[in-house]
C-alpha positions as CSV (number, residue, x, y, z in Angstrom):
1,M,37.1,1.4,30.9
2,K,36.6,1.6,34.3
3,C,36.8,5.2,34.3
4,T,34.7,5.8,31.5
5,H,32.1,3.4,33.3
6,I,32.1,5.8,36.3
7,R,31.4,8.8,34.7
8,R,28.5,7.1,33.1
9,T,26.9,6.0,36.3
10,M,28.0,9.8,37.8
11,L,26.0,11.2,35.0
12,I,23.2,9.0,34.3
13,A,22.5,9.1,38.7
14,C,22.8,13.1,38.4
15,T,19.9,13.0,36.0
16,I,17.8,11.0,37.7
17,G,18.4,13.4,40.6
18,L,17.5,16.6,38.7
19,L,13.9,14.6,37.0
20,T,13.3,13.7,40.1
21,S,13.8,17.3,41.7
22,L,11.4,18.3,39.2
23,G,8.9,16.2,39.3
24,L,9.9,13.4,37.4
25,G,10.4,10.6,39.1
26,A,10.5,7.2,38.3
27,E,6.3,6.7,39.3
28,S,5.1,9.9,37.2
29,A,8.0,8.2,34.0
30,H,5.9,4.7,33.8
31,A,2.0,6.1,34.3
32,Q,1.6,6.0,30.7
33,A,3.0,2.5,29.7
34,P,0.6,0.0,29.9
35,A,-0.4,-3.0,31.8
36,K,2.5,-6.0,31.4
37,A,1.8,-7.8,28.9
38,N,1.1,-12.0,28.7
39,T,4.2,-11.9,26.3
40,P,7.6,-12.5,28.1
41,V,10.1,-9.8,27.1
42,N,12.1,-11.9,24.0
43,R,15.5,-11.8,21.8
44,A,16.4,-12.6,18.6
45,S,16.8,-16.5,19.0
46,G,17.1,-18.6,15.6
47,S,15.3,-18.3,12.1
48,A,12.4,-19.7,13.3
49,S,11.1,-16.4,14.8
50,T,12.3,-13.8,11.4
51,G,10.6,-16.7,9.4
52,N,7.2,-16.8,7.9
53,S,6.1,-20.3,9.2
54,S,2.6,-20.4,11.3
55,Q,3.7,-19.8,14.1
56,A,5.9,-16.4,13.9
57,F,2.8,-15.4,11.7
58,D,0.1,-16.2,14.5
59,K,2.9,-14.6,17.7
60,R,3.3,-11.1,15.6
61,R,-0.5,-10.8,15.2
62,E,-0.9,-11.8,19.0
63,L,1.9,-8.3,19.5
64,F,-0.2,-6.4,17.3
65,D,-3.3,-7.1,18.5
66,Q,-2.2,-6.2,21.9
67,M,-0.7,-3.0,21.0
68,S,-4.0,-2.0,18.7
69,A,-6.2,-2.5,21.9
70,I,-3.5,-0.4,24.2
71,S,-2.5,2.8,21.8
72,G,-5.8,2.7,19.5
73,I,-3.8,2.3,16.0
74,P,-5.3,-0.9,14.4
75,W,-3.0,-3.8,13.9
76,Y,-2.5,-3.6,10.2
77,R,-1.0,0.2,10.4
78,L,1.5,-1.5,13.1
79,A,2.0,-4.5,10.7
80,A,2.5,-2.7,7.8
81,I,5.8,-0.7,9.7
82,D,7.0,-3.9,10.7
83,Q,6.9,-5.6,7.6
84,Y,8.6,-2.9,5.8
85,E,11.6,-2.6,8.2
86,R,11.6,-6.4,7.7
87,T,12.1,-6.0,3.6
88,I,14.7,-3.3,4.9
89,T,16.5,-5.5,7.3
90,K,17.0,-8.2,4.6
91,A,18.2,-5.4,1.8
92,R,20.4,-4.1,4.3
93,S,21.3,-7.5,6.1
94,K,25.2,-7.0,6.6
95,S,24.0,-3.2,8.8
96,R,21.4,-4.1,10.2
97,Q,19.7,-7.6,12.6
98,Q,16.7,-8.4,13.7
99,L,16.3,-6.9,17.0
100,G,13.4,-8.7,19.2
101,E,11.9,-12.3,18.0
102,W,9.2,-12.0,16.7
103,I,9.1,-8.6,15.9
104,G,11.0,-6.2,12.9
105,I,11.3,-2.8,13.6
106,Y,15.2,-1.7,14.3
107,M,16.5,1.1,16.0
108,T,20.4,2.1,16.5
109,P,21.4,2.2,19.6
110,S,21.7,6.3,19.5
111,Q,17.9,6.0,18.6
112,W,16.5,3.8,21.4
113,T,18.7,5.6,23.9
114,G,19.5,9.2,22.9
115,L,21.9,10.9,21.0
116,L,23.8,12.5,24.0
117,N,23.3,10.0,25.9
118,P,27.0,8.6,27.3
119,D,24.9,4.9,28.5
120,D,24.2,3.5,24.5
121,E,23.2,0.6,26.2
122,D,20.7,2.1,28.8
123,Q,17.7,1.3,29.7
124,F,15.9,3.4,31.9
125,P,12.9,4.6,30.8
126,L,13.6,8.1,32.7
127,S,16.9,8.8,31.7
128,I,16.5,7.4,27.7
129,R,13.4,10.1,27.7
130,W,15.5,12.4,29.6
131,F,18.3,12.8,26.9
132,S,15.0,12.2,24.0
133,G,15.8,8.5,23.2
134,A,12.6,7.0,21.5
135,G,12.9,3.7,24.1
136,K,10.0,2.9,26.4
137,D,8.7,0.1,28.1
138,G,5.9,-1.3,26.6
139,D,5.7,-4.2,28.8
140,G,5.7,-2.5,32.4
141,D,8.8,-4.9,33.3
142,G,10.4,-1.0,34.6
143,L,13.2,-1.4,31.3
144,A,13.4,-0.1,28.3
145,K,15.1,-2.9,26.3
146,R,15.8,-3.1,22.9
147,T,16.4,-6.4,21.8
148,S,12.3,-6.6,23.8
149,D,9.2,-7.5,20.6
150,S,6.1,-5.1,23.0
151,D,9.2,-2.0,23.9
152,L,10.2,-1.7,20.2
153,L,6.5,-1.7,19.1
154,Y,5.6,0.8,21.8
155,A,8.2,2.8,20.6
156,V,6.6,3.1,17.3
157,A,2.8,3.5,18.2
158,S,4.2,6.3,21.1
159,H,5.3,8.4,18.4
160,L,2.1,7.6,16.5
161,M,-0.2,8.1,19.4
162,K,1.5,11.8,18.6
163,F,-1.4,12.5,15.6
164,G,-4.7,12.0,14.9
165,P,-6.0,8.7,14.0
166,S,-7.3,9.4,9.8
167,E,-5.0,7.6,7.2
168,D,-3.6,11.4,6.6
169,D,-2.7,11.7,10.0
170,F,-0.9,8.0,9.9
171,S,1.0,9.4,6.6
172,I,1.9,12.6,8.6
173,G,3.2,10.6,11.5
174,V,5.5,7.6,9.5
175,W,6.8,11.1,7.5
176,Q,8.1,12.3,10.8
177,Y,9.6,9.1,11.8
178,Y,11.2,7.8,8.9
179,H,11.3,11.6,6.5
180,N,11.5,9.8,3.5
181,S,8.6,9.9,1.5
182,R,9.2,6.2,0.0
183,A,8.9,4.6,3.1
184,V,5.6,6.5,3.4
185,Q,4.4,5.1,0.2
186,R,5.5,1.8,1.1
187,I,3.9,1.5,4.4
188,R,0.8,2.4,3.2
189,Q,0.9,0.5,0.8
190,F,1.7,-2.6,3.0
191,S,-1.1,-1.4,5.6
192,R,-4.1,-1.3,2.6
193,I,-3.2,-5.0,1.3
194,Y,-2.8,-6.0,5.1
195,A,-6.5,-4.6,5.7
196,A,-7.7,-5.8,2.4
197,Y,-7.4,-9.4,3.5
198,G,-7.2,-9.7,7.4
199,Q,-4.6,-11.6,7.7
200,L,-0.4,-11.5,7.5
201,D,-0.3,-14.9,5.7
202,L,0.0,-13.5,2.1
203,F,3.2,-15.0,0.6
204,E,2.2,-16.7,-1.5
205,H,3.1,-17.1,-5.0
206,A,1.7,-17.8,-8.9
207,F,3.3,-18.6,-11.9
208,P,2.6,-15.8,-14.4
209,V,0.7,-17.5,-16.7
210,P,-1.6,-20.5,-16.6
211,V,0.5,-23.6,-16.2
212,G,0.8,-25.8,-19.2
213,N,2.7,-26.9,-22.1
214,N,1.3,-23.0,-24.3
215,Y,4.4,-21.9,-23.7
216,S,7.8,-21.3,-22.9
217,Y,11.1,-19.3,-21.2
218,K,14.7,-19.7,-20.1
219,G,17.2,-17.3,-17.8
220,T,17.6,-14.5,-20.5
221,W,18.4,-11.7,-17.4
222,G,22.0,-9.8,-17.9
223,T,21.7,-10.4,-21.6
224,K,22.3,-7.3,-24.1
225,R,19.0,-5.7,-25.0
226,S,19.9,-3.6,-28.7
227,W,16.5,-1.0,-28.9
228,G,16.8,2.4,-27.5
229,G,20.6,2.5,-26.8
230,Y,22.4,-0.2,-24.5
231,R,21.0,-1.8,-22.0
232,I,20.9,-5.6,-20.5
233,H,17.7,-7.5,-20.2
234,E,16.2,-6.8,-16.4
235,G,14.2,-10.3,-16.5
236,T,12.7,-12.9,-18.7
237,D,11.0,-13.3,-21.0
238,I,7.5,-16.0,-21.0
239,F,6.9,-16.6,-25.3
240,A,2.6,-17.8,-25.5
241,N,0.5,-16.8,-27.8
242,H,-1.5,-13.6,-28.1
243,G,-4.4,-13.3,-25.3
244,V,-2.8,-15.3,-22.9
245,P,-4.4,-14.6,-19.4
246,V,-1.2,-12.6,-17.3
247,R,-1.7,-12.9,-13.8
248,S,-0.6,-11.3,-10.5
249,T,2.3,-13.7,-9.1
250,C,1.4,-12.2,-5.6
251,Y,-0.4,-10.5,-2.7
252,G,0.0,-7.0,-3.6
253,I,-0.9,-3.4,-4.9
254,V,-0.9,-2.1,-8.4
255,E,1.3,0.9,-8.0
256,V,2.4,1.7,-11.8
257,K,0.0,1.2,-15.0
258,G,0.6,2.3,-19.0
259,W,2.6,2.8,-21.6
260,N,6.3,2.9,-21.2
261,P,8.3,2.9,-24.7
262,Y,10.3,-0.1,-24.2
263,G,7.6,-2.5,-22.2
264,G,4.7,-0.9,-24.2
265,W,1.4,-1.7,-22.3
266,R,3.2,-2.6,-18.7
267,L,1.8,-2.9,-15.2
268,G,3.8,-3.1,-11.7
269,I,2.8,-4.4,-8.7
270,R,4.8,-4.1,-5.2
271,D,4.3,-7.0,-2.9
272,L,4.5,-7.2,1.0
273,N,8.8,-8.5,0.9
274,N,8.6,-4.2,-0.9
275,V,9.2,-6.6,-4.4
276,Y,8.3,-4.7,-7.8
277,H,6.7,-7.4,-10.3
278,Y,6.6,-5.9,-13.3
279,Y,5.3,-7.2,-16.3
280,G,5.8,-5.7,-20.3
281,H,4.5,-6.1,-23.8
282,L,0.9,-6.9,-23.0
283,S,-1.9,-6.5,-24.9
284,G,-4.2,-4.9,-22.5
285,Y,-5.4,-4.8,-18.8
286,D,-8.1,-6.9,-16.9
287,K,-11.1,-4.5,-16.5
288,N,-10.4,-4.3,-13.0
289,I,-7.3,-2.9,-12.4
290,S,-6.3,0.1,-12.1
291,V,-3.7,2.1,-10.2
292,G,-4.5,1.2,-6.4
293,T,-6.4,-2.0,-6.9
294,I,-5.5,-5.3,-4.0
295,V,-4.0,-8.6,-6.2
296,K,-3.8,-12.0,-5.1
297,P,-1.7,-14.8,-6.7
298,G,-3.2,-16.1,-9.8
299,Q,-5.5,-12.9,-10.4
300,P,-5.8,-12.2,-14.0
301,I,-4.7,-9.1,-14.8
302,G,-3.9,-8.3,-18.5
303,W,-2.4,-10.4,-22.0
304,V,0.1,-11.6,-23.5
305,G,0.8,-9.4,-26.3
306,S,3.6,-7.5,-28.4
307,S,3.1,-4.2,-27.6
308,G,6.2,-1.5,-27.3
309,Y,9.7,-0.9,-28.8
310,G,8.7,2.6,-30.0
311,K,5.3,5.9,-29.3
312,P,1.8,4.5,-27.5
313,G,-0.2,1.6,-29.4
314,T,2.7,0.2,-30.8
315,Q,2.9,-3.7,-32.1
316,G,4.4,-6.4,-33.4
317,K,8.0,-5.6,-33.2
318,F,8.7,-9.0,-31.9
319,P,6.5,-11.9,-30.9
320,P,3.8,-12.0,-28.8
321,H,5.5,-12.6,-25.0
322,L,5.1,-11.4,-21.5
323,H,8.5,-9.9,-20.2
324,Y,8.7,-10.1,-16.2
325,G,10.8,-8.1,-13.9
326,V,11.6,-8.2,-10.4
327,Y,13.6,-5.4,-8.6
328,R,14.2,-4.8,-4.6
329,D,13.7,-1.8,-3.0
330,R,16.8,-0.9,-0.3
331,G,15.0,2.2,1.2
332,L,16.2,4.5,-1.5
333,I,16.9,3.0,-4.3
334,E,15.8,0.0,-6.1
335,W,17.7,-2.9,-8.3
336,S,16.8,-6.0,-10.1
337,F,17.6,-9.2,-9.8
338,D,17.6,-12.5,-11.3
339,P,13.3,-13.4,-11.6
340,Y,13.9,-16.8,-13.1
341,P,14.6,-18.6,-10.0
342,M,11.5,-18.0,-8.3
343,L,9.9,-18.3,-12.0
344,R,10.8,-22.3,-11.6
345,Q,9.9,-23.1,-8.3
346,W,6.5,-21.4,-8.5
347,E,5.6,-23.0,-11.8
348,N,6.7,-26.6,-10.2
349,E,4.7,-26.0,-7.0
350,E,1.4,-24.7,-8.8
351,R,2.2,-28.2,-11.1
352,R,2.2,-29.8,-8.2
353,R,-0.5,-28.4,-6.6
354,L,-2.5,-28.8,-9.8
355,K,-1.8,-33.3,-9.8
356,R,-3.4,-32.8,-6.0
357,R,-6.6,-31.7,-7.3
């Protein structure tokens, strides 16, 4: 271990010497670094910072606004990347963890310091730059720390600053960063949601039909289906009268609208947790709903029906009900999970809100 440390130290020293001889000393390497922010250097330090508390939203918005002022990148685009990273970390909790205290951006040691860098804990911007690492000094303290909120955010902003200010330029920048078209789509969607509402606290939910006594449901996720071959039931059926309003359960964006042989007239909404909300067997859609529409909890999106199990327009093969399903995105694939516990929670929360009025 001692010899390895000595070799790393010697190589870094030689690298710094070479860069200095080329006129790339520490002073010039930091010439474009932003002035030191008021926010102190942060480290991951507990659940309060990773949750959706008021303090977490305020701290993150402060960091986004500071970096937006430095880079010229709108805060909602930075917020969209941060939130996408946060959802991927949640989906891959065994292989990723939040590095900063408030910011959710994740980079591996080799991404941060450079693939060929012999020191995967390198914090010197000069040697990181030499090895083409992504790490940057975002708070002006002379170090590029992978656990610093400002440094993480500045590293991503520096990448995006290589591209133009338009939406297409932003998409190209995101593609060059992730090389994943699904990531580009999600981040653009998140950006539009944040821009539409102008805030980060967009995680409230509503029950998918008006709360009352005119519907019934139970947990049926995973049970066998018969029509269309062997498959399982990927959702919860909420039985209600034909024409009962169906509402968005979340802040999100309409991703899919149209006919599906299984779900009939169906709608798909993507939320900021990267969860896809599926509404099936509708009798029709609200006139204000189309692909790309930004929606909020409780907003009408259609009506309960009995469409599906056949070609477009097939109706009445089963009692009217809403099929509600949820799917989580892992970055490359999506999988279904049981919505029943969430539905019970949202229903109870809405009943309590109604009682307080």
